[in-house]
N, C-alpha and C positions, 0 to 999 in steps of 0.2 A: 504494500500500500504506500502511495506517495506521501511525503511529509506534509505537503500543502494540498488542501481539498481541490484547489483549482487545477493543480497538476494531475490529481487523481481523475477528475472529470475530463481533462483534456485527452489523456491516453485512452480513455474509454470512448472517445468520440461523442461526448455528451454535451459539449459546449457549442452554442450557435452564436449568440450575441451577448456582449457584456458592456455595461455603460462606462465602466472605468476599471479595466483589468488590473492595472498597477495598484490602484487604490484598494480594490477588493482583495488582492493578494496580500497587501500589507495588513488590512483589517483582520482577515481570518488567521494570519500568522501571529497577530498580537493578542487575540482574545477569542473566547467562544462567542459567536454572534447568533442573534435571533434571525431566522430566515423563514419566510412563509410562502406557501402555495395556496391558492384559492380554487375552490370548485363550487359551482352552483348546483343546488339539489333539483336539477331538472328531470332526474330519473331516480329510481330506487336502488340503483347499483352503478358502480363504476365498471368500465370494461378495460381490456388490456391497453388500449390506446391512452386512456387516462393514467395508466400506471407509469407512463414515461417520466413526468416531472416528479412523481412521488418516489421513484427509484433514486433520483438525484437527491431529493430531500432526505431519504433514508441514509444516504452516504454522508451527508452533513451530520446527521445524528450520530452515526457510528464513529465519526472523527471528533466528537465532543461538542458539537454546536447544538443550538436549541431550535428544533423545528416547531413551527406553528402552522396548523391547517385551518384555513378560514372556509367554513361552509356558509355559502351565501344565502342565508334565509331572506335577506333584504334584496340583493341584486337578483337572486333566483326568481323573485316574484315578477320581475320585469323582463329579464332576458338579455344576454350578451349578443350583440349583432355579429360577432366574428364568424367568417366563413359561410355565411348563409345569404341567399338572395331574397329572402322573405322574412317577415316578422315571426318571432316565436309566438306560439299559442300560449297565452297567459294561463298559469295554473292557479287553482284556489290555494289559499294559505294553508288549509288543512292538508292538501296534497304536498305542498312544500315542506311542512313540518314532518309529515310521515317519511318523505324522502330523506330529509335531514337526519332523522333517527337512524335510518338504515345506513347511510353513508358514515355517520359517526361510528357505528359498530364496526364497519369495515376498516376504517382508519385506525381505530384502537387495536384491532387485530394485527395490523402491519407495524404499528409504531410503539405498542405497549402503552404504559401509563406514566412512566418516569421520563423526565427531561423532554416533555412533549405536551403541547397544548392544543385543544380544539376550541375555536371561537366562532361566533355567529354574528355576521355584520348586521343582522336585524336589530341586535341589541343597541347599536348606536345610530344606524341610518333611520330607524323608525322614530327617533327622538328629534330629528332635524325638521323644523317647520319649513314650509315653502319659502317664506321670507328670509329665514336664516340661511337656507341653501343658496339663494340668489345673492344675498349680501356677503356671506362669509366665503363662498366658494365660486359661485358663478362669475363674480367680478374678476377672479384671478385666471380665468381661462379665455384664451382668444379663440373665437369661432374659426378664424382662418387657420390656426394651428390644428384645431380639432378636425376640420374638414380635410386636412392634408394627411391625417393618419390613415394608414392602409386599410384598417378595419372599417373606417367610415367611407373613404374614397371608393372602395370596391362596391359600396352599396348605393352610391349617389344616383346612378343611372336607373336602377330598379326602384329606388325610393327607400327612405329610412324614416321612421317616426322620431319625433322629438324624444320620446321615452328611451328608445335604444341609442339615440345620439348622445344622451347624457350618461350612458353607462360608464364611459371612461372617467367622468367626474366622480361618480360614486366609487369606482374602484380606486381612484386616487385618494379619496377620503378614507378608504379602508387602510391604505398604506400609511397615510398620515396618522390615523388612529392607532395602528399597531406600533408605529415608530414611537409615539408618545406614551402609550400605555403598556406595551409589552417589550420594549427595547428591541424591536425588530428593525434591522437596518438593511435587509436584503429581501427582495421579492424574486421568486423563481416562477417560470411558467413556460408554456409552449411558445413556439415561434410566432403564432398568431396573437400572442398577448403583448408583444413588444410595445405597441402604441399605448396600451393601458398602463404598462409598467413605467414607461418613461413619463407619462402624465402624472403618476404618483410621485415620482422623484422630483419633477418640476414643482409640484404643489408643496412638497416638503421644503424645497429650497426657497420658495417664495415666502413661506410662513416662518421657517426656522433659520433661514439664512443660507447663503451659498456654501458655507463651510460645513453644513450638516452632512454627516456621512450616511448617505443612502445610496444603495446600489441595486442594479437589476441584472439578471441574466436569463437567457432562454435556452432551451434544448432544441436541437435541430428537428425538422420534420422527419419522421421515421418512415423511410421507404424500403421496400424489398428490392432485391436485385433486378427484378423485372420491371421496376418503376411504379408498381402499384402501392397503395397506401397500406402500411402495416396495421394489423389489428382486426382484420375481418377474415371470416372463413366462408365457405359455401353456404353455411347455415346462418350467417349473420354475425353479429358482434360476439366476442368471447367475453362473457361477464365474469366479474369476481364473485358474484353471488352464486353459491353452489346450487341454489334452487333453479337458477336460470341457465347456468352452464355447469354441468356436473364436474367434479374433480377429475374424473376419467377423461371427459371431453377436453377439459382444460389441459391436462397432461398431454393428450394426443395432439392438440394444437401446436405445442412447442416441439414435440417429438417429430412432427411432420415438416418442420422447417427445412428449406432447401440448404444444401451444402454451401452455396454461395452466400447465404445470410447468417449462418450459425455463429461465425466468429463475432460479427457485429452484435448479435443478440446476446452472446455470452458476456461480452464486455459491458453491455448496457443493462441487462436484466439479472445478472448474478453478481455475487460478491467474491467470486473466485479471483485468485491472484493472476498476474500477467503470466507467470510461469505455468500455472495450471491450464490456463486458456491456450497458451502456445502449444503445450503438449497435446491437448485435445485436438487442436487444428491439424497438427502433424499426423496424428493417428487417423483423423478423418480423411486426409489426403491419401494416406497409404492404404487404409482399409475402409473405404466409404461404406461398404456393406454392413459394417458393425454399427454404424450410426452412434458412435460413442459420444461425440459432441452433442448431438441432438438429445440423447438420453440424459446426459448430465444437465443440459439446459432445462429439460422437462422436469427433472428431479428438483433442481434448485428453485425454479420459479413456483412450482406447485407446493413445495415445502414452505416457501415464504408467504404465499397467499393463503394456503389452506393449512397443511400440517404434514408431518412425516407419515401419519396414518393414511392420509389421502394419497401420498406417493405409493405407499405399500399396496393400497387397494387398486390404484391404477395399474400398477405393474402386475398384480395378480390377475386382473381382468385381461390384460394384454396377453399374458402367458396362457391363460385358459382359452382365449380365442385362437391363438396360434396352434395350440396342441389339440384343441377340441375337447379337452377334459374340463368340463364346467362343474363337476361334482363338488369341488371344494369352495365354490363361490357362495357368498351369502345372498339373500334376497336383495339387500341394498346394492350389492355389487352388480347383480343382474340388472337392476333398475338403471344403474349408471351406464353399464357397458353395452347394453343391447338396444339403446335408443335409436341407433342408426339403421337397425335391421327391420325388415317387414314385420308387422305385428298384427295379431288378430286376437279374438277372445274365445273362450270356451267355458261351459259350465263345469262345476266341480265334480259332476257325476262321472265315474269310471266308464270307459267305452272301448269297444273293439278298435284296434289300431287303424284298420282300413276305413271304417266308418268315420272315425275321428279325424283322420287326415283329409278325407274327401268331403264329407257332409258338414262336419262341425267346424273345422278350421279352414277348409278350402286350401290347404297347403298343397295337396295333390289335385290334379285336374280330373282324374277319373279313377275308378276302382282298379282298372287294368294297370294303369301306371303306378298306382300305389302298391299293388301286389308285386309288381316287377321290381320296384325300388326296394321294397322290404326284403324280398328273397335274394336280391343281389347285394344286400348289406349296405345299402346307400342311406338308410334311415337310422339316425341316432336320436334317442329320446333322453333328455337330461344326462347326456354324456355316455349313455350305454347303447351300443348297437343292438337293434332289434331285427331279428330275421324270421320270427314266427308270425304267421298270419292270425294266430289265435291270441296274440298278446293284447292285454287290456291296459290302456293308458289311464293311470290314476292321477289326475291333475293335483291332488292334494298331497302327493307323496314327497315332494321336495320344495325347497325355497319358501318355506312357511306357507305352502299351499297357495302362493300368489302367482307363480309362473311355471310354465313348461317350456323348455328350450328344445327346439327341433333343429337338427342339422341334416340337410339333404346333400349328399355328396361330400366333398371336402371343405367347401367354403360357404355354402348357402345356408345361413341361419334364419330361423324364424322365432320370434318371441310371442308366446301365447299367454295372454293375461287371463287368469282364472277369475271368473265372475262368481 
């Protein structure tokens, strides 16, 4: 690990823009600093794209600095205009508060409870009257400067409301408030937040003086080697909430990354040393079929976001799917690992295998095909090959009576949910 956090971020490819690199280097070498990342509660879970600045914030924490996460109960009620061509749909305050509670739990899992603070900008923004907002802050912002910010300029042709136009002022007030009340001197965010971050630094300098030590830095836009945006899969976003993306699916997302991307992702999303990463990269080049780097990436990120138990479960599911031996899996692991396979339902009543495969589950298209597959040894029920036409399928026999796993041939799985 590098002695200075800026050097650490640099070799990991995590730095995009800094407002004053020399000043920030000096600050973080002299003292433990407060640094914050903001996120608006526009949904009830973060996804892996959101994880990017939080990985940087975690590195600050591990090197003795003081992370603060701002969950925008105030700004989240109006919406950040960045990166969109239309206005956000406003949420009710009840929905904002429900999302805020979910995000708070996710952040506490990643950062623990020591040397870490979560704050809500609703606590101070809700107390500012319209007249105070215009007198105390509005007079300090030039409309010309605000219009020149990328986040606003990109929206001018399509149109932007006054509400979203003023978002950068509210975020600037956040930085000023945290500077005054939490000794926060650094704001960190994605590349699209640069305009909002610099607006906050400008406000601090206007009110506290040009000598006030306030800094901003952003992470680069994360792209895959093919030029597409990182963080999406064929099924959509990869969520941190295990109810929306199971730990097995989460693990598989990382395990399936391309060889061309895995070094970059190991640097950015794990806490492995340079020596460990270099060794994994060499092994991947010499033995790509082992996918050693991808496996380690999946293990590290799944452990960080979920737990070691989640890693163990994901690897047990992967091994069972590869070998075809599902007998050792739990019902919870079946629920996680078989989401991507065709599924159907069946009653709990035991039934002859031919009838069950054709009439009840429709896994087989005809009795003739079912009998042929059974007698040829192509049908496996719950991990056991069945070759008898007289066999009775008992849906309550395994997996807490919730599932039956059928494999036809070597790779064709079906998940039968027992009603």
